[in-house]
C-alpha positions in Angstrom: 14.9 -33.0 3.1 15.8 -29.4 3.9 17.3 -29.0 0.4 14.0 -30.2 -1.1 12.0 -27.7 0.9 14.5 -24.9 0.1 14.3 -25.8 -3.6 10.5 -25.9 -3.6 10.4 -22.5 -1.8 12.7 -20.9 -4.4 10.6 -22.3 -7.3 7.4 -20.9 -5.7 9.0 -17.5 -5.2 10.4 -17.3 -8.8 7.2 -18.5 -10.4 5.3 -15.8 -8.3 7.6 -13.1 -9.7 6.9 -14.1 -13.3 3.2 -14.8 -13.0 2.2 -11.6 -11.3 -0.6 -9.8 -13.2 -1.4 -6.1 -12.6 -4.5 -5.3 -10.6 -7.6 -4.3 -12.5 -9.2 -0.9 -11.9 -10.8 -0.9 -8.4 -8.9 -4.0 -7.3 -6.4 -4.1 -4.4 -2.7 -3.2 -5.4 -0.3 -5.9 -4.2 3.4 -5.1 -3.8 3.1 -1.3 -3.4 5.5 0.5 -1.0 3.6 2.6 1.6 5.2 5.3 3.7 3.1 6.6 6.6 3.6 9.9 8.4 1.6 11.6 11.2 0.3 15.0 10.2 0.8 17.9 10.8 4.4 17.4 11.8 5.3 14.7 9.2 6.4 12.4 12.0 7.5 9.1 10.3 5.4 6.2 11.4 6.0 3.2 9.1 7.4 2.1 5.8 5.6 -1.1 4.7 4.6 -3.1 1.6 1.1 -4.2 0.6 0.4 -7.9 0.6 -1.3 -9.9 -2.2 -4.7 -8.5 -1.1 -3.4 -4.9 -1.2 -3.5 -4.8 2.7 -0.9 -3.0 4.8 -0.6 -3.0 8.6 1.3 -0.8 10.9 1.6 0.4 14.5 2.7 3.7 15.9 6.3 3.3 17.2 7.1 3.6 20.9 7.7 7.2 22.0 5.3 8.8 19.5 2.5 10.7 21.2 -0.6 9.5 19.3 -3.6 11.9 19.3 -7.1 10.5 19.9 -8.0 11.4 16.3 -5.7 12.6 13.6 -4.6 12.5 10.0 -2.1 10.3 8.3 -0.1 11.2 5.2 0.3 8.1 3.0 2.8 8.1 0.2 2.3 5.2 -2.2 4.9 4.0 -4.7 3.4 1.5 -7.1 5.1 -1.8 -7.9 7.7 -1.5 -10.6 5.9 -3.8 -12.9 2.9 -1.3 -13.0 5.1 1.8 -13.4 6.7 0.1 -16.4 3.4 -1.1 -17.9 2.5 0.0 -21.4 -1.3 -0.6 -20.8 -3.3 2.6 -21.0 -5.4 1.7 -17.9 -2.2 2.0 -15.8 -0.9 5.2 -17.5 -1.8 7.4 -14.5 -0.4 5.1 -11.9 2.4 7.1 -10.3 3.8 7.8 -6.9 1.1 9.7 -5.0 0.5 11.1 -1.5 -2.9 11.0 0.1 -4.2 11.9 3.5 -6.6 9.7 5.6 -8.2 10.2 9.0 -7.6 7.8 11.9 -9.0 7.2 15.4 -6.6 6.0 18.1 -9.3 3.7 19.6 -9.0 1.5 16.4 -5.3 0.8 17.3 -2.7 -0.1 18.3 -2.4 -1.9 14.9 -4.0 -0.2 11.9 -4.9 -2.2 8.8 -5.9 -0.6 5.5 -6.5 -1.8 1.9 -4.9 0.0 -1.1 -6.9 0.1 -4.3 -6.4 1.7 -7.8 -9.4 3.9 -8.8 -9.4 5.2 -12.4 -12.1 7.7 -11.5 -10.1 9.7 -9.1 -8.6 13.0 -10.4 -4.8 13.3 -10.0 -2.1 15.5 -11.6 -2.0 13.1 -14.5 -5.9 13.1 -14.5 -5.9 9.3 -15.2 -6.8 7.9 -11.8 -5.3 7.5 -8.4 -5.0 5.4 -5.3 -7.7 4.9 -2.7 -7.3 3.6 0.8 -10.1 1.8 2.5 -11.9 3.4 5.4 -11.5 0.3 7.6 -8.5 0.8 9.8 -8.6 -2.0 12.3 -6.1 -4.9 12.3 
């Protein structure tokens, strides 16, 4: 019985790898790596990956003094399949860093949604990432 469950799990995982389709413009970005730092001191907070809905959740680690309000620096590395895409609509998708405000009262867990927005201006001038304003988990 355990081997059947394991085999089914492996098949689902492998089929998910090969059936992944890139997000459309304005849609959530699943599978992106997100590195979170507290500004202005670049204090590392979290390194997480977005889920299938483009959501990522993190908490401030113990020992970090969290201000009532502040700014987070979010470095986003797109999923490899999008970086290697030949489609023009993903041509500007590259590793980017953005800053977003936060409020401590919305913690201790913070939840955001990562989206691709082709109307944002970046160094490639072909779009950029946007993080939702909702930051409660």
